[in-house]
C-alpha positions in Angstrom: 0.1 0.1 -0.2 1.1 3.4 -0.6 2.6 5.9 1.9 -0.6 7.9 3.4 2.5 10.8 3.0 2.3 11.6 -0.7 -0.5 13.5 -1.1 0.9 16.0 1.0 3.5 16.1 -0.1 3.0 17.0 -4.0 0.6 19.2 -2.2 3.1 21.5 -1.1 4.4 21.7 -4.4 1.5 23.3 -5.9 0.3 20.1 -7.3 -3.6 19.9 -7.0 -4.4 16.7 -8.6 -2.7 13.7 -10.3 -3.4 10.6 -12.6 -2.5 7.5 -10.8 -2.2 4.4 -13.2 -2.6 0.9 -11.9 -4.2 0.8 -8.9 -5.0 -1.9 -6.6 -8.4 -2.0 -3.9 -6.6 -1.1 -0.9 -4.9 2.2 -3.1 -8.5 3.0 -3.9 -9.3 2.1 -0.1 -6.7 4.1 1.4 -7.9 7.2 -1.2 -11.2 6.9 0.3 -10.0 6.9 4.1 -7.4 9.5 3.5 -10.4 11.6 2.3 -12.9 11.1 4.8 -9.8 12.2 7.5 -10.0 15.4 5.2 -5.9 14.5 4.9 -6.5 14.4 1.1 -5.5 18.0 -0.3 -5.0 16.4 -4.3 -7.9 15.4 -6.5 -6.9 11.6 -7.7 -8.0 9.9 -11.2 -7.7 6.3 -10.8 -6.8 3.9 -13.4 -7.2 0.3 -11.9 -4.6 -1.8 -12.8 -4.4 -4.2 -16.2 -6.6 -8.1 -15.6 -4.5 -10.4 -17.0 -7.9 -12.2 -18.1 -11.2 -11.7 -19.8 -12.6 -13.0 -16.6 -10.6 -10.9 -14.4 -11.1 -7.6 -16.6 -15.2 -8.8 -16.4 -15.2 -9.6 -12.7 -13.2 -5.5 -12.1 -15.6 -4.4 -14.6 -18.6 -5.0 -12.0 -16.7 -3.9 -8.9 -16.2 -0.6 -10.0 -19.1 -0.2 -12.4 -20.7 1.9 -9.6 -17.5 4.7 -9.3 -17.0 4.9 -12.9 -19.1 6.1 -14.7 -17.8 7.8 -17.8 -19.4 11.3 -18.5 -21.3 11.7 -15.4 -20.6 13.5 -12.8 -19.8 12.6 -9.5 -20.7 13.3 -6.0 -17.0 14.0 -4.9 -14.4 15.0 -7.4 -11.7 14.5 -5.4 -10.9 10.6 -5.3 -13.0 9.8 -9.2 -12.5 6.6 -11.3 -11.7 7.2 -14.5 -11.5 3.4 -15.9 -8.5 0.8 -16.7 -5.2 1.1 -17.6 -3.9 -1.6 -19.9 -0.1 -1.1 -19.7 1.4 -2.5 -23.1 5.1 -2.3 -22.8 7.9 -1.6 -20.5 9.3 1.6 -19.7 11.7 4.5 -21.0 13.8 4.9 -17.5 14.7 0.9 -17.8 14.6 1.3 -21.8 12.1 -1.7 -22.2 9.6 0.4 -23.4 8.5 -0.8 -26.9 10.3 1.1 -29.7 10.1 0.8 -33.7 13.9 1.2 -33.7 16.7 0.2 -31.7 16.7 2.4 -28.0 19.7 5.0 -28.5 23.0 4.3 -26.1 24.8 7.0 -24.2 23.5 10.3 -26.8 25.6 8.9 -30.0 25.3 4.7 -29.8 22.5 2.5 -29.9 21.5 -0.6 -27.8 21.7 -3.0 -30.8 18.4 -5.0 -31.2 16.8 -3.6 -28.1 13.4 -2.3 -29.2 12.3 -2.6 -26.2 8.6 -5.5 -25.6 5.4 -6.1 -25.4 4.1 -7.3 -21.8 0.8 -8.2 -22.4 -0.3 -10.6 -25.4 -1.3 -8.0 -28.3 -4.7 -10.1 -29.0 -5.4 -9.8 -25.3 -5.3 -6.2 -25.5 -7.9 -6.2 -28.4 -10.0 -9.0 -26.3 -9.6 -6.7 -22.9 -10.6 -3.2 -25.2 -13.4 -4.6 -26.5 -14.7 -6.1 -23.0 -14.4 -2.9 -21.0 -15.4 -0.7 -23.9 -18.5 -2.7 -24.8 -19.3 -2.2 -20.4 -19.0 1.3 -21.1 -15.6 1.7 -18.5 -13.2 3.0 -20.3 -9.9 1.5 -21.2 -6.6 3.8 -20.8 -3.2 2.3 -22.7 0.1 4.0 -22.9 
């Protein structure tokens, strides 16, 4: 679970909101507790973690449907569920993000044969996007 200290640190830097991609239920619960205690100075737009199967996606959609309503105003604009994050590839910092060309290395060289890689089967991605959007929930990809 994330630290309860992070919202205060962010707001001290004049940040008023953030998007948290890839949360689990304990993260959502923590945001709710902080909000009720008056300790959440930020607005949170939360995306739920990538489901790994269609069955998992269906269960997640049913769980978040009451709190995720695209296009419908919420009763609380401080903590909002905005859909499901579908992570496709690695990260730029680790040079594993999926690229069309080899990654550069130290400004002048190439990381030969390193184009990064997908971290999820692309056929599953297609099925997840269809499953999620057909059930009136948002899907987000990088």
